[in-house]
C-alpha positions in Angstrom: 0.0 0.0 0.0 1.3 3.5 -0.9 0.7 6.5 1.3 1.1 10.1 0.4 2.5 12.2 3.2 2.0 16.0 3.5 4.2 17.7 6.0 6.0 20.9 6.9 9.3 21.5 8.6 11.8 24.1 9.7 15.2 23.1 8.3 17.4 25.1 10.7 18.7 22.0 12.5 18.9 19.7 9.5 21.4 19.1 6.7 18.6 19.2 4.2 16.1 16.6 3.2 18.2 13.7 1.9 19.5 11.1 4.3 23.3 11.4 4.9 25.7 9.1 6.8 26.9 11.6 9.4 24.4 14.4 9.7 20.8 14.8 10.8 18.3 15.1 7.9 14.5 15.4 7.6 14.3 12.2 5.6 16.1 10.2 8.3 14.1 11.7 11.1 10.8 10.8 9.3 11.9 7.3 8.4 12.8 6.6 12.0 9.5 7.9 13.4 7.4 5.9 10.8 9.5 2.7 11.4 9.0 3.0 15.2 5.2 3.5 15.0 4.5 1.1 12.2 7.0 -1.6 13.4 8.5 -2.2 10.0 11.4 -0.8 8.0 10.1 2.3 6.2 11.8 4.2 3.3 10.3 7.6 2.4 10.7 9.3 -1.0 10.4 13.1 -1.1 9.3 15.6 -3.7 12.8 17.0 -3.9 16.0 17.9 -2.1 16.1 20.9 0.1 19.5 22.2 1.2 20.8 22.6 4.7 18.8 25.1 6.7 16.0 25.5 4.1 12.4 25.2 5.3 9.3 23.7 3.7 5.8 25.0 4.4 4.4 22.4 2.1 6.4 19.2 1.4 5.1 16.0 -0.2 6.5 12.5 0.2 5.4 8.9 -0.3 6.1 5.6 1.3 5.0 1.9 0.9 3.8 0.1 3.9 2.8 -3.6 4.5 -0.6 -4.6 6.0 -1.3 -1.5 8.0 -4.7 0.2 8.2 -4.3 4.0 7.9 -6.1 5.7 10.7 -6.0 9.2 12.3 -4.4 7.6 15.3 -1.3 6.6 13.2 -0.7 10.2 12.2 -1.2 11.4 15.8 1.3 8.8 17.0 3.9 9.7 14.4 3.6 13.4 15.2 4.0 12.6 18.9 7.5 11.1 18.3 8.6 13.6 15.7 10.6 16.7 16.9 8.7 20.0 17.2 10.2 21.3 14.0 8.6 18.6 11.8 4.8 18.2 11.5 2.7 15.9 9.4 -0.7 17.4 8.5 -2.1 14.7 6.2 -1.5 11.1 5.3 -3.7 9.4 2.7 -3.7 6.4 0.5 -2.4 7.0 -3.0 -2.2 5.1 -6.2 0.7 2.6 -6.4 1.9 4.6 -9.4 2.1 7.9 -7.5 5.6 9.3 -7.1 6.2 12.3 -4.9 9.1 13.6 -7.0 8.5 12.6 -10.6 4.8 13.4 -10.6 5.3 17.0 -9.5 4.8 19.5 -12.3 5.3 22.8 -10.5 7.2 23.8 -7.4 7.1 27.2 -5.8 9.7 28.8 -3.5 9.6 32.0 -1.5 12.5 33.9 -0.1 11.8 36.2 2.8 14.0 39.2 3.7 13.7 41.9 6.3 15.6 45.1 6.8 15.0 45.9 10.5 16.5 43.6 13.2 13.7 41.4 14.6 14.4 38.5 17.0 11.0 37.0 16.2 12.1 36.5 12.5 15.4 34.9 13.5 15.9 31.7 11.5 12.9 32.2 9.2 13.8 35.4 7.3 17.1 36.8 6.0 18.0 39.9 8.0 19.7 42.3 5.5 21.7 44.6 7.8 23.2 47.0 5.3 22.0 50.6 5.6 21.8 50.9 1.8 18.6 49.1 0.9 18.4 47.3 -2.5 16.5 49.3 -5.2 13.0 47.7 -5.6 12.8 48.6 -9.3 16.1 46.9 -10.1 15.2 43.9 -8.0 12.1 43.5 -10.1 13.9 44.0 -13.4 16.5 41.3 -12.5 13.7 38.9 -11.5 11.7 39.6 -14.7 14.8 39.0 -16.9 14.8 35.3 -15.8 11.4 34.8 -17.4 13.0 35.1 -20.9 15.2 32.1 -20.4 14.8 28.3 -20.1 18.4 27.3 -19.1 20.0 28.4 -15.8 23.5 27.0 -15.6 24.8 30.3 -14.0 22.6 29.5 -11.0 23.6 25.9 -10.5 25.7 25.2 -7.4 29.2 23.8 -8.1 29.2 20.0 -7.8 25.7 19.4 -9.0 24.9 16.1 -10.6 22.3 17.6 -12.9 22.3 16.2 -16.4 20.9 19.4 -17.9 20.2 23.0 -16.8 16.7 23.6 -18.3 13.9 24.8 -16.2 10.5 26.1 -17.2 9.7 29.2 -15.1 6.1 30.2 -14.5 6.8 33.0 -12.1 9.7 35.2 -10.9 8.8 38.4 -9.1 9.4 40.4 -5.9 6.8 41.9 -3.6 7.5 44.5 -1.0 6.1 45.5 2.4 7.0 47.8 5.2 10.4 46.7 6.3 11.1 43.8 3.9 10.6 42.0 0.6 9.6 38.6 -0.6 10.8 36.9 -3.8 8.6 34.3 -5.4 9.7 31.8 -8.0 7.8 28.9 -9.6 9.1 26.3 -12.0 8.7 22.7 -13.1 12.1 21.9 -11.5 15.1 23.6 -9.8 18.8 23.2 -9.9 20.9 22.6 -6.8 21.2 25.9 -4.9 19.4 27.8 -7.7 16.9 30.0 -5.8 19.5 31.3 -3.3 21.9 32.2 -6.2 19.0 33.9 -8.1 18.1 36.0 -5.0 21.8 36.9 -4.6 22.0 38.0 -8.3 18.9 40.1 -7.9 20.4 41.8 -4.8 23.7 42.4 -6.6 21.9 44.1 -9.5 19.8 46.2 -7.1 23.0 47.3 -5.2 24.9 48.1 -8.4 27.4 45.4 -7.7 26.4 43.8 -11.0 24.7 45.3 -14.0 21.6 43.9 -15.6 23.6 43.5 -18.8 26.2 41.4 -17.0 23.3 39.2 -15.7 21.9 39.0 -19.2 25.3 38.0 -20.7 25.7 35.2 -18.2 22.3 33.8 -19.1 22.8 34.3 -22.8 26.2 32.4 -22.7 25.4 30.1 -19.8 28.6 31.2 -18.0 29.3 31.9 -14.3 28.0 35.1 -12.8 30.6 37.9 -12.2 29.9 37.9 -8.5 27.9 34.9 -7.4 26.2 35.3 -4.1 24.3 32.4 -2.5 22.1 34.2 0.2 21.6 32.5 3.6 19.3 29.6 3.8 17.1 30.7 6.6 14.9 32.9 4.3 14.0 30.2 1.9 10.8 28.2 2.0 9.4 25.5 -0.3 5.8 26.8 -0.4 3.8 24.7 -2.9 3.9 21.5 -4.9 1.5 20.9 -7.8 0.8 17.5 -9.3 -0.5 16.4 -12.6 -4.1 15.2 -12.5 
């Protein structure tokens, strides 16, 4: 029997989603909790890899279980043994063909940034401490430029095992509020470290550390950015996963 698992987590204390031999991960923590409650070895497949420190407001996974009736009590018990920074809000039966990663057609990330020191935002938003604020118009211009492209090698973290750099973007834009800004990007897939490098590039353009023409040249030629900046992980959230019907 295949189950679809919907959850959310704060990634602050984890080395990303994917299980690693010598570091705590979200996948490992979930598998241990499910195995304990269901009393059988459980492997969980996630909708994608999030990096160290990155959060997920909506994350989807699947697992196969043997001879267990799915009840509300099971979800309650698993949540009871999970740490406070991981929460399951739905488990449901799924088709045996359902795949949390390969069936996803859209993924949306948001990057949160604030300009005024605020301890209540610590760990969940990037505090930008520079007195010189990024130019909102230039932030928006840099974000809009990305919509003209379908290959993003300049925004792929070194050491990636990606076999190609094509991504279909559906959204790339900034919104602004008193004291901060939010970047929203939606695509069918993302490269390793892509969103944090995109946000860094937008900020560099907005601070006149890189011109829009230099950003355009890197995208046209698929060459490294003049000043790559991977912004801190704490502001990044996976917000939404969309599946084909």
